[in-house]
Structures are given as structure tokens and as C-alpha cells.
N, C-alpha and C positions, 0 to 999 in steps of 0.2 A: 503493500500499500504506501510505503514512503516514496518509492520510486515512480509510483504512479502519480503523487502528488509534486514530487517535484519537476516532473516532466510536462504537468499540467494535463495529464490524461485522467485524472481519477474523477468519476462522477456519480451522481446519486439523485434518486427521486427522494421529494419532500418526505414520503413515508419512511425512509430510512432515517432521514435527521429525527423523524419523530419517535421512532423506535431507539434510536441514540439518547436522545434528550430524555425519554423515560428511564434509561437503565443508569445514566450518571451520576456520579456523586457531586457535593456541591463545588468540589475540589478540582473536578473533573472538566465543569462547564466553561471555564476559561479557554480549555483547550479547545473544546468542541466548537467553541463561538468561532475562535483562530481557523480553525479548519474549514467552517462553512466557506470562508473566503476564497479558499484554494481548491474547492469541489465545484465543477460544472453541474448546475442543474439539469435534470432529463425532463424533458414534457410528457406527460400522458396524454395520447390522443385517442379517437375512435378506433384505429387500428391495434393500438395499444389494448385496449378494453376488451377488444373482439378474440385477440391474440390470447389474453389471460384467460376467457372463456373456452379457448379450445384447450388450454394447459389443466385447466380444471376439469375438464371434460374427461380428457386421456387420463389424469390422476385417479378420477373417480372408476373410471373404466378398469384401471388396474389396482381398486381398491385402496388407494392412499387419498388421506386427506391433506391436504397442502394449506396452510394459513393465507388468506386473502392478500396479505402484505405480501408475501413470498412469490404468489403468482403474479401481481403486479410488477415485482421486481425484476422477475425472470421474464415475462411480456415486454416491459420497456427495455431490455438489455438485449432480447432478440429484434425487437423494432429498430433499435438504434446499431444494431451490429455490434455489441459489447460482450466481453466477457464477464462474467462474475466474480469477483474476490470476496472471499469467504474463508473463516476457519471453520473447517470440518461441521458447516452447517447440513445436517441430514436432508433437509428438506431441498435445498439447491442440488443436491446429489442424487436426489429420488428425482427430480424435473428433467436433470440432465438424460436418465435411464428412460425417459417415457420416449414413446413413438408418436410425434406429434405431426 
């Protein structure tokens, strides 16, 4: 992630920012606020919502339940043709294994 930030290639959806803000301590808030200026915000448009529904449908067909936030992140990454950086997030591993 540090290399992506340094190269100006890190991006997120506002839902990621919300998840991070929800989990940080008071001491971490200043760091997260500084990080915000280094990350490119990505848009969610009609294509993103449509793809998120396809991902959700494929997941349910495979017997998986994926949180809505992860469906949106995966769809947004796909629409913007980006990879998802995560640390052992099983939901993204499951999504990557779906036949969409």
C-alpha cells in the first residue's frame, strides 16, 4: 500500500473510508485524515451497481454471502480495471474465485 500511495496509484471508494473511520482509534484519526489526501476517490455509477448485482448473484449461486460493502468495492475495482489490495480478506478471495 505504501508503494501505491507513493506512486499516486492508491484509490478507494468512500465506503472504504467509512469502514476505516469506523475502526480507527482516536490516535489513528490524524493519520487517516492525512491518508485521505493521497488516495484517489473512485466513482460508483450505474455500471458499478449492475456489476455488483452480478457478483452478488454469482456469490449466492455458489452458496456464499458477501457483505454489500465488499460487493461494491469489488465491482468498483472491476469497472475501473484495478486490483484490490487487501490483507487476507476472505471475502475478496471468495469473489476472485467466482465465475462472473
